[in-house]
C-alpha positions in Angstrom: 123.8 94.5 91.6 122.5 95.6 88.7 120.4 97.7 89.9 121.5 101.3 91.5 118.6 102.9 93.6 118.8 106.7 95.0 115.9 107.3 97.3 114.4 110.5 99.8 111.8 109.3 102.1 109.8 111.5 105.1 108.6 109.6 107.7 105.8 110.7 110.5 104.3 108.7 113.2 101.7 109.9 115.6 99.7 108.1 117.9 96.7 108.4 115.8 98.3 108.1 112.3 101.3 106.8 110.0 102.8 108.9 107.0 105.5 108.3 104.5 106.5 109.9 101.2 109.1 110.1 99.3 111.7 109.8 95.8 113.0 107.1 94.3 115.0 106.8 91.2 116.6 103.2 89.9 119.0 102.6 87.3 119.1 99.4 85.2 122.6 99.0 84.2 121.4 96.2 81.9 119.4 98.2 79.7 119.8 100.6 77.2 121.2 104.4 77.9 117.6 105.5 77.3 115.1 103.1 79.1 117.4 102.1 82.0 116.0 104.7 84.6 112.5 104.7 86.4 112.0 107.3 88.7 108.8 107.8 91.1 108.2 111.0 91.8 106.7 111.0 94.3 105.2 107.8 96.5 103.3 108.2 99.5 101.5 105.7 102.6 99.0 107.3 104.9 97.1 104.9 107.5 94.6 105.9 110.4 92.7 104.0 112.8 89.6 105.6 114.1 86.5 104.5 116.6 88.6 102.6 118.7 86.8 102.9 121.8 83.7 101.0 120.3 82.3 97.4 121.2 82.1 96.5 117.5 85.0 96.1 115.9 87.7 98.1 114.6 87.7 100.4 111.7 91.2 101.3 109.5 91.9 103.7 106.8 94.5 103.4 104.2 95.7 105.1 101.3 98.7 105.0 99.0 99.7 106.2 95.7 102.9 107.2 93.6 103.9 108.3 89.9 106.1 106.1 88.6 107.6 107.4 84.8 109.8 104.3 83.3 111.4 103.0 80.1 111.8 107.1 78.9 108.5 107.9 78.1 105.7 105.3 80.1 103.9 107.1 82.9 101.6 105.7 85.4 99.7 107.3 87.9 97.7 106.6 90.8 95.5 106.7 94.0 94.4 103.5 96.3 92.0 104.8 99.1 90.7 101.2 101.5 88.6 101.5 104.0 88.5 97.9 106.4 85.6 97.6 108.8 86.3 94.2 111.3 84.2 93.1 113.8 85.0 91.5 117.0 84.4 88.0 117.5 81.1 86.7 118.5 81.3 83.7 120.3 78.1 81.7 120.7 76.9 79.2 123.2 78.0 76.5 121.3 81.2 77.9 121.1 81.5 78.7 117.9 83.6 82.2 116.9 82.0 84.4 114.0 83.0 88.0 112.9 81.9 90.0 109.9 84.0 92.3 107.6 83.5 94.9 105.3 86.5 96.2 102.8 86.0 98.9 100.4 88.2 100.0 98.0 88.1 103.3 95.9 91.3 103.2 92.5 91.8 106.5 90.6 94.0 105.9 88.0 95.5 107.2 84.6 98.8 106.1 82.3 100.3 107.7 79.7 102.4 104.9 77.1 101.2 102.5 79.8 100.0 98.9 79.4 98.0 98.6 82.6 96.4 102.0 83.0 94.1 104.0 80.1 95.3 107.4 79.1 92.3 109.2 80.2 91.8 109.1 84.2 89.6 106.1 85.5 87.4 106.2 89.2 86.7 102.6 90.3 84.7 101.6 93.3 84.9 97.8 95.0 83.7 96.3 97.5 83.8 92.7 99.7 81.6 91.5 102.3 83.0 88.6 104.6 81.7 86.5 107.1 84.3 83.9 109.0 83.1 81.3 111.6 85.6 78.9 113.4 85.1 75.7 116.2 88.5 76.1 118.3 88.3 72.7 120.1 90.8 71.6 123.0 91.9 68.4 125.0 94.2 68.2 127.4 95.8 64.7 128.7 98.4 63.8 130.9 101.3 65.2 128.5 100.2 67.3 125.5 97.5 70.3 124.3 95.6 69.3 121.5 94.0 72.1 119.4 91.5 71.5 116.7 90.4 74.4 114.6 88.1 73.5 111.9 87.3 77.2 109.8 85.3 78.9 106.7 85.8 82.0 105.3 82.5 83.5 103.1 83.2 86.6 100.8 81.2 88.1 98.4 82.0 90.5 95.5 79.4 92.1 92.7 81.9 94.5 91.3 84.4 93.7 88.6 88.1 92.8 89.2 91.2 93.8 87.2 92.9 91.1 84.8 95.8 89.9 86.6 95.4 85.9 84.5 98.9 85.7 83.8 100.5 87.0 86.8 102.4 84.5 89.0 100.7 84.3 92.6 101.5 81.2 94.6 99.3 80.3 97.4 99.8 78.3 100.5 98.2 77.7 104.2 99.7 80.3 105.0 97.9 83.0 102.9 94.5 81.3 101.7 92.3 83.3 104.5 93.8 86.3 104.2 92.0 89.1 102.4 94.5 89.6 100.1 95.6 86.7 99.6 96.8 87.4 96.1 98.9 90.4 96.6 97.0 93.1 94.0 97.1 96.4 95.0 94.4 97.9 92.9 91.9 95.5 92.7 89.8 92.9 94.8 89.1 88.7 94.2 85.6 89.3 92.7 82.8 87.2 92.8 81.3 84.2 95.1 84.1 82.3 97.4 84.0 79.9 100.2 87.3 79.3 101.9 87.6 75.8 104.0 90.4 74.6 106.3 90.9 73.0 109.3 94.2 73.7 111.7 95.6 70.7 114.0 98.3 71.3 116.7 99.8 69.1 119.1 101.8 70.3 121.5 104.0 69.2 124.7 102.3 70.7 128.0 105.9 71.6 129.4 107.6 72.7 126.3 105.6 74.9 123.3 108.6 74.6 121.4 107.8 71.2 120.9 104.6 69.9 118.5 103.2 68.6 115.5 100.9 71.1 113.4 98.7 70.2 110.4 96.6 72.7 107.8 94.8 71.6 105.2 92.0 74.6 103.6 90.8 75.1 100.2 88.5 77.2 98.0 85.1 76.8 96.5 83.9 79.3 93.9 80.4 79.9 92.6 81.8 79.7 89.0 85.0 80.5 87.5 86.7 83.6 87.1 89.3 83.4 84.5 91.0 87.3 85.6 92.3 85.4 88.6 96.0 84.7 88.6 95.8 80.8 86.8 98.7 79.4 88.1 97.2 80.1 92.2 94.3 77.8 90.9 92.0 80.1 92.7 90.4 80.7 89.1 88.9 77.3 88.9 85.0 76.8 91.0 87.5 74.5 92.9 90.4 75.1 93.9 93.6 72.8 94.8 94.1 71.2 97.8 96.7 73.1 100.4 98.1 71.5 102.8 101.3 71.9 105.4 102.5 70.1 108.1 105.5 71.0 110.4 107.2 67.9 113.6 109.4 70.0 115.7 109.1 67.1 118.4 112.8 66.4 118.3 115.3 68.6 119.6 118.0 68.8 116.8 115.7 67.7 114.0 112.6 69.7 112.3 110.9 68.9 108.9 108.5 70.9 107.6 106.7 69.6 104.2 104.0 71.7 101.8 101.9 70.5 99.5 99.0 71.5 97.1 96.8 68.6 94.9 94.9 69.2 92.6 91.3 69.3 93.2 90.9 65.6 91.3 93.1 64.3 93.9 95.3 63.0 90.6 98.2 65.0 90.6 100.7 67.0 93.1 101.5 70.3 91.9 103.5 70.9 94.8 106.1 70.3 97.0 108.5 71.8 99.3 110.5 69.4 101.9 112.2 71.7 104.1 115.0 69.9 106.9 116.7 71.3 109.9 119.5 70.1 111.4 121.0 71.6 114.7 123.9 70.6 117.3 124.9 73.2 119.1 126.4 76.6 117.3 125.9 74.7 114.2 122.7 74.5 112.2 122.0 73.7 108.2 119.0 73.6 106.2 117.8 72.3 103.4 114.9 73.0 101.4 113.3 70.8 98.2 110.7 72.3 95.6 109.0 70.8 93.0 106.6 72.4 91.0 104.3 70.7 88.2 100.7 71.5 86.5 99.1 74.8 87.0 101.8 75.9 90.1 104.7 75.9 87.4 107.3 73.6 86.2 110.5 73.7 88.6 113.2 71.6 90.6 115.0 73.3 93.3 117.7 71.9 96.0 118.7 74.8 98.4 120.7 74.8 101.5 122.3 77.1 104.1 124.3 76.5 106.9 125.3 78.2 109.9 128.4 78.6 112.3 128.1 80.3 115.3 131.3 80.7 117.1 130.1 82.6 119.7 127.1 85.5 120.2 129.1 87.9 118.0 130.6 86.1 115.4 129.1 83.6 112.6 129.9 82.3 108.9 127.1 81.0 106.8 127.3 79.5 103.9 124.3 79.6 101.1 123.7 77.6 97.9 120.8 76.6 95.0 120.8 74.4 92.2 118.0 74.2 89.9 117.7 70.1 89.5 115.5 70.9 86.1 118.2 72.6 84.1 121.2 70.7 86.1 122.6 74.1 87.2 124.0 75.8 90.2 122.2 79.1 90.7 125.0 80.9 93.0 126.8 80.7 95.8 127.3 82.9 99.3 129.9 82.8 101.5 129.0 85.8 104.3 131.0 86.4 107.5 129.6 88.8 110.1 130.1 90.8 113.4 127.1 91.8 115.9 126.9 94.3 118.7 125.0 96.3 119.9 125.6 99.6 117.5 127.5 97.7 114.7 127.1 95.2 112.0 130.0 94.4 109.8 130.5 91.8 107.0 132.4 90.2 104.2 130.7 88.3 101.8 131.8 86.4 98.9 128.6 85.9 96.2 129.5 83.5 92.6 126.5 83.4 90.3 126.0 81.3 87.6 123.6 81.9 84.4 121.7 79.9 82.4 123.2 80.8 79.0 126.7 78.1 80.0 128.6 80.7 76.9 128.5 83.0 79.5 131.1 83.7 82.5 129.7 83.3 85.6 130.2 86.4 88.1 132.0 86.8 91.6 132.0 89.6 93.7 133.9 90.5 97.0 131.2 92.3 99.7 132.3 95.1 102.3 129.3 96.2 104.5 129.1 98.1 107.5 126.1 98.8 109.3 125.8 101.6 112.4 122.2 100.7 114.4 120.4 102.9 113.8 122.1 105.0 112.2 123.2 103.9 108.3 124.6 100.8 106.5 128.0 101.5 103.9 128.1 98.3 101.2 131.1 98.6 99.3 131.9 95.7 96.6 136.0 95.7 95.7 136.3 93.0 93.1 134.4 91.6 90.3 
């Protein structure tokens, strides 16, 4: 671990709101003495839902802010306010399920020696209007229940967005219909776009844990948007085609496959194949990831293997190999004991470096967690 963290937190929960705030200090041991510290002094998060008893929809207000000092003299301050208005579903006589949503964002930012924000205070207003529609269909036969759900999301944002073209964002079928699918805090995805998708699921009538599921989706845009992260492919008029399927009909084998194909159907730019094998108390998972083209350039093989001695004791092994450069990145060996109020563990970690001239690092850790009081972790060897 190259980073030390010290923090003070305040958490308040009420039936009408939630609020947390605090101070955090980071020390990066890999940097020089003058630039190794980063201070968040302070930060806060506030959320409140109101008008819950109306017949139209939900109204949620969220506000967050922070003041960050890093690299000795780089200061960034911001406050971000969000108002989200989401209607309840309206079902037509033909079975279409529709809803209408409005999202408003206000940002107040300033910086000193910062690459993110100007030195003079800036206030910006952004908004998105969204219309969602779907047609959920169901068919039942003797052994299975089949679900088919074609869906779409039309979004219009006339305001400008902050430039995140060089950031790394990965889109998949789990997040493509999310409003903030690009995970951007201080801006909203601008322009006009239409997200199209279809979900299919075949499920055992007497066992919901046995199923086959397929998801497909893509995004169409009125015109290219050069400020959207390019490796997401959402900056193009027609994004990649994203797909995912899961097969869980066998009690001992579960298969997941995710893919992303370019809009010309010429290249598979993302592959992720996961297989879980289980027998009694033994579980092992293999995951193969390959990135090409606009999405990236990687070739990874991962494995996690766990054996449960009983309900309280288990041992697990994890490793990850970068096949692009023929390098095993790490090995983890963990033993843990758990009961209702205590988690105690021993962890051995060996990490390798891309630079073969550097020696691998080895850590031996003891950890104790008292539920729900505190956690203690001690490195006993290097």
